[in-house]
C-alpha positions as CSV (number, residue, x, y, z in Angstrom):
1,M,-50.1,9.5,-0.1
2,Q,-51.2,9.0,3.6
3,L,-50.0,11.0,6.5
4,R,-49.4,9.0,9.6
5,I,-49.1,10.6,13.1
6,K,-47.2,8.7,15.7
7,Q,-49.0,9.1,19.1
8,A,-46.8,9.7,22.2
9,T,-49.3,7.9,24.4
10,S,-51.5,4.9,23.9
11,L,-55.2,4.9,23.0
12,E,-55.9,3.6,26.5
13,E,-54.0,6.4,28.2
14,R,-55.6,9.1,26.0
15,L,-59.1,7.8,26.6
16,T,-58.5,7.4,30.4
17,A,-57.1,10.9,30.7
18,E,-60.1,12.3,28.7
19,A,-62.7,10.5,30.8
20,L,-61.1,11.7,34.0
21,R,-60.8,15.3,32.6
22,L,-64.5,15.3,31.6
23,R,-65.6,13.9,35.0
24,E,-63.7,16.6,36.8
25,K,-65.2,19.2,34.5
26,A,-68.7,18.0,35.2
27,K,-68.1,18.1,38.9
28,L,-67.4,21.8,38.7
29,L,-70.4,22.6,36.4
30,P,-73.9,23.4,37.7
31,P,-76.7,21.0,36.7
32,G,-77.6,21.6,33.1
33,I,-76.9,20.8,29.5
34,E,-73.2,21.5,29.5
35,R,-72.7,19.2,32.6
36,E,-74.7,16.4,30.8
37,H,-72.6,16.8,27.7
38,A,-69.4,16.4,29.7
39,I,-70.8,13.3,31.5
40,R,-71.9,11.8,28.1
41,K,-68.5,12.4,26.5
42,A,-66.8,10.8,29.6
43,R,-69.1,7.7,29.2
44,Q,-68.2,7.5,25.6
45,A,-64.5,7.5,26.4
46,E,-65.1,4.8,29.0
47,T,-67.0,2.8,26.5
48,G,-64.2,3.1,24.0
49,L,-61.9,1.8,26.7
50,H,-64.1,-1.3,27.2
51,I,-64.4,-1.9,23.5
52,N,-60.7,-1.6,23.0
53,A,-60.0,-4.1,25.8
54,W,-62.6,-6.5,24.4
55,L,-61.0,-6.3,20.9
56,R,-57.6,-7.0,22.4
57,S,-58.7,-9.8,24.5
58,P,-57.0,-13.2,23.6
59,G,-60.3,-15.0,23.5
60,L,-61.5,-12.9,20.6
61,R,-61.2,-14.7,17.2
62,A,-61.8,-13.7,13.6
63,P,-64.9,-15.3,12.1
64,T,-64.3,-18.3,9.9
């Protein structure tokens, strides 16, 4: 049996919010490893947004 969780917000909304939150957090941190980790995670969320947009694009077709 598989548990399914219904998300209240879309993937795009969650990734956008996470990227913004992490960028704001990074602004408040002094230069260092924790700040770099926050920036890296924000970039990963933004990359996820781009990949998701690419996958949903109408020009994308399944290989034949």
